[in-house]
C-alpha angles and dihedrals in degrees: 000000000000117000090213105030095171102034090051087064097216092186087077091068119131095237104107098169097054113115113238101166151019118225120232091246092067094060094108128095094242098046112049111147116141101226114172114092129193089245092057090046092052090050089053090052088054091050091053091049090053090050091051093045089059091056108040147342119272121276097064133136111230134191108234126191120158126155100206109077096219094047089049091049093048091051093046094050091045088057094048095047090049092053095256133122133218136230111207114209112213091231141351099255112136093241092051093050093044090056091056096047095081090054100048142054095237145326120273129193137025099334133105108292090004119151120227134164116273093179129086120264121287139182112289127228116233118218134174129285110208118199093227096047123108108258102178148336123226140164136251117245096256094234093133100033139315113348111268125217116242131190121213124196123209091250092059094049092044094052093051094046090051090052093050092047092052093050102038112015111195093218095200095306120150111258114220117187133202094178137074119265089210086083126065097251095052092040093055101036103032103035116014098039096055091043092050095042097044095245123140120247133206108251095220134059106249100225101165133051091234089058091049090052090051093051091050091048089050089051091053092050091049092049091052090053092044088241099127149348120322097220140044138204117220119215105202146149137219098272098059093037093051091051100049105139119228090210091079117087097242091162090075093060110015094099086070095071117087095184144329129235120207129184143151096077136007111282114233111251093240091051091050092051092046094050090048091051096046097044098030092226135111116259110224111194123204119209117201143088142244089263098048104027115216118350107171144345140213145181107215090206084077098037144295097273119116118224116211115240116250112282091018115120120198133177138168124229126215090281091051090251115157117242120189139195114187142162087222094071128069094244133073100207131077115289123207115228131201095240129087121222141188116215112238122178109304092344142028145251120237114239096185134254123328115271110295109218125196130180110230120179090342093309126111111234129188105228089188091059091046090052089054092048092053093044089056089072106099091226094056118089096178136355138188127182115205138192108232116221093211094047104037096167096061136044132234126216130208112199127183116210135175113266092255091056097050114113114240103187143027095269099050092042094055092044089054092048091049092052093049091047089051090056092051093047088071089072108015139056114251093245094064099044113108114272099188119059132190119188115199135182094204122037108250110240142150125242090283093055095253131134099227130196088249091058091047089052090051093049090056097032095111089070090069098037114042091193094067129085120239101268113215104175144297132244118198109220098185141312108332095359133098144150122225124196114219141175128202108239113227088227095052108148093224092062092069108112093352092128129345110231095012117039115206134179109258114241092235089059091057088054090049091051091050091051094045096047092043090055090052094045102040102025092238109184104177118094126252112269108171154315138257131196093354114175136175105195097166132030116243112224135204112278094019121133121225140174118228114206116199124188128173110224122221111265112268123220120232128211092349095307114155092225140021126203093200118109123211123201123197115205137183130183113202132177140172091280095048139268118348100179144356138170149114125275124204122216117185135162093227127045113274128186105274115233131200109184130174092357114175142163100207 
């Protein structure tokens, strides 16, 4: 074990043939050759340095976003060895990148206006990594407000990497990640740890369970041919672990996983047990935050208690508030945290966030207590009351129910709301009870498993734009495929005059929603050009719930061309009464002849 795994810069080693990564293309059972060597990686670092040299002198702060882990790592190390630092945007949305532009010299990576090397590899220059120097800037998740910018020095990163290595040495295992390395957890566990410990990493974020299965199958094939490690470590988070499908034959590959890390939010006990059973590997949860780094860990197979990481000191005050002293933060004194804890043996139990207070109609209301009151209903699996910035005098409520309990029309929705309000009236005045309700089947969360302010704004976005459906969450079912739960707001603008006596959603509006949501989900840039096989078998009524399925079709060739830059999108809109709409939408950068085939309003 190295006392300073990061500051010792192990990527400078004179071992060019050593494998440090597997490319995404090898993630199939029949092609499993680890093919990224340290020498190639060093050449890529040199190429990035040449690219940066052509733009500015050393000592700059750069915005870096790159999807492929090894390309990201090469760019990051090129910056560090040059004497630069990096700002890591949380995502590649235009508004996110625009906000970082004023803080950085330029954009790097696979984003709009991003710089990247176009020259072959070359010898890198090694610099000096000083413990007190700024290494990078990143952002908090935004789960408790607007994302906050954080600076991390090399000493902080180095101390945390040394702690992880001492507790869970990788031992040459392949590291497979399901989380973004633009955030601190993915950066440390999925990129820097394997680089610093000499373990290979998978050069693609494994977003879907089918892809995870393929990587594990590739690992098994490589092990049989003595071409690589025989085990892997999975870096994951609550959302992908909670959604592991039982339909996949995990028994054929599960012996390949040594253990699983999960972080971002506490994993429900049943989800931890289920993931352990399906993948036959312990699930080691990490508790911490972007600000504090790791604080504690647990394996729920042995209990719910969290054990502080080595060198981490924790205590609870009289109000059960968590106080922390850690070498991973840029302060030496005790730091108050937002969570409450209960000491238990050598560790602690999490009691949840400190009381969230909102002022509603001039009255102070404990949102935490209201969450508990709602969660006491046997139908409710999870609940969160929220203060809405655009409607400060009333509260909103997000409630997760089992699929069978979800309301599917105006009548059942209002009956459910009335029964939940009745429960709250036992302890609250009518004026402070939530007025706006969102019922979800899957808890909305980002890649780190957090319900962010941006997601809350999206859940209630129809209140500010009467043209939008009521968005209730998205589930990604594979590459280029997703399902989105929607409700038709009773105040939808398109219902006006369509039709007198019985408002219905116009079919063209369903097509517009499919286009709009597909652009948001798949970053489609080409304009709409036409429709095929569009049908509207059942009318969609105000208050009804529906599920929109979007699937990008494989590009089709035309007139013998080898390639086609047109993009087809298949869509279906289904509800409790049946199918409301289906069809294919054409997006293309140049005008194409619009088609409308087999259109019907059955």
